[in-house]
Short mmCIF file of the C-alpha atoms (twelve columns), coordinates in Angstrom:
data_MODEL
# 
_entry.id   MODEL 
# 
loop_
_atom_site.group_PDB 
_atom_site.id 
_atom_site.type_symbol 
_atom_site.label_atom_id 
_atom_site.label_alt_id 
_atom_site.label_comp_id 
_atom_site.label_asym_id 
_atom_site.label_seq_id 
_atom_site.Cartn_x 
_atom_site.Cartn_y 
_atom_site.Cartn_z 
_atom_site.pdbx_PDB_model_num 
ATOM 1   C CA . THR A 1   -8.967  -0.535  16.890  1 
ATOM 2   C CA . VAL A 2   -6.469  -0.354  13.972  1 
ATOM 3   C CA . GLN A 3   -8.821  0.654   11.862  1 
ATOM 4   C CA . ASN A 4   -10.294 3.098   13.736  1 
ATOM 5   C CA . ARG A 5   -6.596  4.237   14.419  1 
ATOM 6   C CA . VAL A 6   -6.315  4.838   10.179  1 
ATOM 7   C CA . LYS A 7   -9.293  6.421   9.641   1 
ATOM 8   C CA . ASN A 8   -8.655  8.992   12.723  1 
ATOM 9   C CA . ILE A 9   -5.156  9.988   11.378  1 
ATOM 10  C CA . THR A 10  -5.680  9.588   7.662   1 
ATOM 11  C CA . GLY A 11  -9.540  10.184  7.201   1 
ATOM 12  C CA . TYR A 12  -9.407  7.176   5.509   1 
ATOM 13  C CA . GLU A 13  -11.611 4.168   6.259   1 
ATOM 14  C CA . ALA A 14  -8.938  1.105   5.123   1 
ATOM 15  C CA . LYS A 15  -10.842 -2.279  4.369   1 
ATOM 16  C CA . ILE A 16  -7.988  -4.094  2.396   1 
ATOM 17  C CA . ILE A 17  -6.084  -5.933  3.962   1 
ATOM 18  C CA . ARG A 18  -2.971  -8.655  3.695   1 
ATOM 19  C CA . PHE A 19  -2.425  -11.327 6.064   1 
ATOM 20  C CA . PRO A 20  1.156   -11.213 7.506   1 
ATOM 21  C CA . GLY A 21  2.169   -14.598 5.489   1 
ATOM 22  C CA . GLY A 22  -0.452  -14.312 3.429   1 
ATOM 23  C CA . SER A 23  -4.014  -16.351 3.456   1 
ATOM 24  C CA . SER A 24  -2.102  -19.112 2.737   1 
ATOM 25  C CA . ASN A 25  0.764   -19.199 6.108   1 
ATOM 26  C CA . THR A 26  0.801   -22.850 7.539   1 
ATOM 27  C CA . ILE A 27  3.010   -21.058 10.844  1 
ATOM 28  C CA . SER A 28  -0.540  -20.186 12.309  1 
ATOM 29  C CA . ARG A 29  -0.977  -24.041 12.493  1 
ATOM 30  C CA . ASN A 30  1.153   -24.035 15.190  1 
ATOM 31  C CA . TYR A 31  -0.773  -21.555 17.239  1 
ATOM 32  C CA . GLN A 32  -4.389  -22.172 16.276  1 
ATOM 33  C CA . ARG A 33  -5.612  -24.575 13.442  1 
ATOM 34  C CA . GLY A 34  -8.064  -23.523 11.367  1 
ATOM 35  C CA . ILE A 35  -8.086  -19.541 11.639  1 
ATOM 36  C CA . MET A 36  -6.599  -18.381 8.673   1 
ATOM 37  C CA . THR A 37  -10.204 -20.641 7.370   1 
ATOM 38  C CA . THR A 38  -12.240 -18.356 9.938   1 
ATOM 39  C CA . LEU A 39  -10.096 -15.446 9.665   1 
ATOM 40  C CA . THR A 40  -10.716 -15.001 5.587   1 
ATOM 41  C CA . SER A 41  -14.078 -15.895 6.172   1 
ATOM 42  C CA . GLN A 42  -14.328 -13.294 8.788   1 
ATOM 43  C CA . VAL A 43  -12.584 -10.234 6.762   1 
ATOM 44  C CA . LEU A 44  -15.073 -10.918 3.478   1 
ATOM 45  C CA . GLU A 45  -18.470 -11.093 6.056   1 
ATOM 46  C CA . LYS A 46  -17.465 -7.892  7.968   1 
ATOM 47  C CA . GLY A 47  -17.144 -5.826  4.454   1 
ATOM 48  C CA . PHE A 48  -12.840 -6.227  3.514   1 
ATOM 49  C CA . ARG A 49  -11.131 -6.968  0.557   1 
ATOM 50  C CA . TYR A 50  -7.560  -9.450  1.328   1 
ATOM 51  C CA . HIS A 51  -4.709  -9.364  -1.072  1 
ATOM 52  C CA . ASP A 52  -2.674  -12.097 -1.509  1 
ATOM 53  C CA . TRP A 53  0.340   -12.399 -4.455  1 
ATOM 54  C CA . ASN A 54  1.457   -14.318 -6.841  1 
ATOM 55  C CA . VAL A 55  4.537   -12.723 -8.073  1 
ATOM 56  C CA . ASP A 56  7.027   -12.933 -4.837  1 
ATOM 57  C CA . SER A 57  9.826   -10.561 -5.533  1 
ATOM 58  C CA . GLY A 58  12.095  -12.528 -3.033  1 
ATOM 59  C CA . ASP A 59  13.100  -9.721  -0.798  1 
ATOM 60  C CA . ALA A 60  12.729  -12.083 2.122   1 
ATOM 61  C CA . GLY A 61  13.589  -15.271 0.634   1 
ATOM 62  C CA . ALA A 62  16.691  -15.727 -1.440  1 
ATOM 63  C CA . CYS A 63  17.436  -11.806 -2.588  1 
ATOM 64  C CA . ALA A 64  17.229  -11.538 1.674   1 
ATOM 65  C CA . LYS A 65  20.916  -13.539 1.520   1 
ATOM 66  C CA . THR A 66  22.723  -11.286 -0.619  1 
ATOM 67  C CA . ALA A 67  20.193  -7.745  -0.368  1 
ATOM 68  C CA . SER A 68  20.795  -7.377  -3.937  1 
ATOM 69  C CA . SER A 69  18.327  -5.262  -6.426  1 
ATOM 70  C CA . ALA A 70  19.390  -7.089  -9.206  1 
ATOM 71  C CA . CYS A 71  17.644  -10.261 -7.224  1 
ATOM 72  C CA . VAL A 72  14.819  -8.395  -6.437  1 
ATOM 73  C CA . TYR A 73  14.445  -7.544  -9.905  1 
ATOM 74  C CA . SER A 74  15.447  -10.406 -11.674 1 
ATOM 75  C CA . TYR A 75  12.656  -12.301 -9.492  1 
ATOM 76  C CA . VAL A 76  9.619   -9.990  -10.042 1 
ATOM 77  C CA . THR A 77  10.174  -9.620  -13.997 1 
ATOM 78  C CA . SER A 78  10.918  -13.198 -14.361 1 
ATOM 79  C CA . GLY A 79  7.543   -13.800 -12.512 1 
ATOM 80  C CA . LEU A 80  5.106   -11.359 -14.259 1 
ATOM 81  C CA . SER A 81  2.531   -13.070 -16.559 1 
ATOM 82  C CA . LYS A 82  0.320   -11.090 -19.556 1 
ATOM 83  C CA . SER A 83  -1.944  -13.231 -18.798 1 
ATOM 84  C CA . ARG A 84  -3.498  -12.509 -15.490 1 
ATOM 85  C CA . CYS A 85  -3.261  -9.703  -12.735 1 
ATOM 86  C CA . ASN A 86  0.241   -9.514  -11.536 1 
ATOM 87  C CA . MET A 87  0.067   -8.996  -7.843  1 
ATOM 88  C CA . VAL A 88  3.532   -8.433  -6.270  1 
ATOM 89  C CA . LEU A 89  4.965   -8.886  -2.827  1 
ATOM 90  C CA . MET A 90  7.370   -6.330  -1.409  1 
ATOM 91  C CA . HIS A 91  8.387   -5.280  1.944   1 
ATOM 92  C CA . ASP A 92  9.167   -1.505  1.956   1 
ATOM 93  C CA . ILE A 93  11.164  -1.948  4.830   1 
ATOM 94  C CA . LYS A 94  14.206  -3.201  2.603   1 
ATOM 95  C CA . ASN A 95  16.382  -1.015  0.596   1 
ATOM 96  C CA . TYR A 96  17.491  -3.087  -2.049  1 
ATOM 97  C CA . THR A 97  13.802  -3.718  -2.775  1 
ATOM 98  C CA . ALA A 98  13.244  -0.029  -2.770  1 
ATOM 99  C CA . ASN A 99  16.104  0.410   -5.120  1 
ATOM 100 C CA . ALA A 100 14.957  -2.323  -7.747  1 
ATOM 101 C CA . LEU A 101 11.490  -0.349  -8.202  1 
ATOM 102 C CA . SER A 102 12.349  1.715   -10.364 1 
ATOM 103 C CA . ASP A 103 14.008  -0.694  -13.276 1 
ATOM 104 C CA . ILE A 104 11.427  -2.931  -12.250 1 
ATOM 105 C CA . ILE A 105 8.368   -0.138  -13.176 1 
ATOM 106 C CA . HIS A 106 10.738  0.446   -16.160 1 
ATOM 107 C CA . PHE A 107 10.498  -2.807  -17.513 1 
ATOM 108 C CA . GLY A 108 6.948   -3.128  -16.593 1 
ATOM 109 C CA . LYS A 109 5.854   -0.121  -19.132 1 
ATOM 110 C CA . GLU A 110 8.498   -1.409  -21.857 1 
ATOM 111 C CA . ASN A 111 6.448   -4.397  -21.810 1 
ATOM 112 C CA . GLY A 112 2.785   -3.168  -22.132 1 
ATOM 113 C CA . TYR A 113 2.260   -4.097  -18.074 1 
ATOM 114 C CA . THR A 114 0.285   -1.551  -16.368 1 
ATOM 115 C CA . PHE A 115 0.252   -0.298  -13.153 1 
ATOM 116 C CA . ASP A 116 -2.970  0.331   -10.756 1 
ATOM 117 C CA . VAL A 117 -3.861  1.517   -7.348  1 
ATOM 118 C CA . ILE A 118 -5.648  -1.919  -5.433  1 
ATOM 119 C CA . THR A 119 -9.523  -1.070  -4.761  1 
ATOM 120 C CA . MET A 120 -12.373 -2.833  -3.690  1 
ATOM 121 C CA . ASP A 121 -13.054 -3.711  -7.091  1 
ATOM 122 C CA . THR A 122 -9.842  -5.105  -7.534  1 
ATOM 123 C CA . PRO A 123 -10.756 -8.656  -7.783  1 
ATOM 124 C CA . MET A 124 -8.691  -10.328 -5.425  1 
ATOM 125 C CA . VAL A 125 -5.542  -12.359 -5.310  1 
ATOM 126 C CA . THR A 126 -5.777  -15.016 -3.015  1 
ATOM 127 C CA . GLN A 127 -3.901  -18.529 -2.660  1 
ATOM 128 C CA . LYS A 128 -5.348  -21.562 -1.170  1 
ATOM 129 C CA . VAL A 129 -5.793  -20.915 2.434   1 
ATOM 130 C CA . ASN A 130 -3.993  -24.072 4.367   1 
ATOM 131 C CA . ASN A 131 -5.125  -24.042 7.821   1 
# 
């Protein structure tokens, strides 16, 4: 399994996942009705935790058209809220996302936000399962 490969290479047993497209993805409906309902239940039963996001960086959507780090910065900073745990979706393959990170971190620190590692104790940020 992928989990075994990760453990063999890193020595770490990964139990935290993000579903491609998130747990609310509807594309999966084209291939198997109810698959996300089944998968979200099964991963929890098997001791995994999954996270979606409540802040979208726009790097795979609106900002992809311009490949602009300023766009990513704007999407993230305008989506943050002090009244919740902010889970930001970013794609590490995008250079313009990586280029926006230092400014986003600076903004966050200047505005009282903290940054932390996702652990098994982190409250799950999930979306409504739509399939």
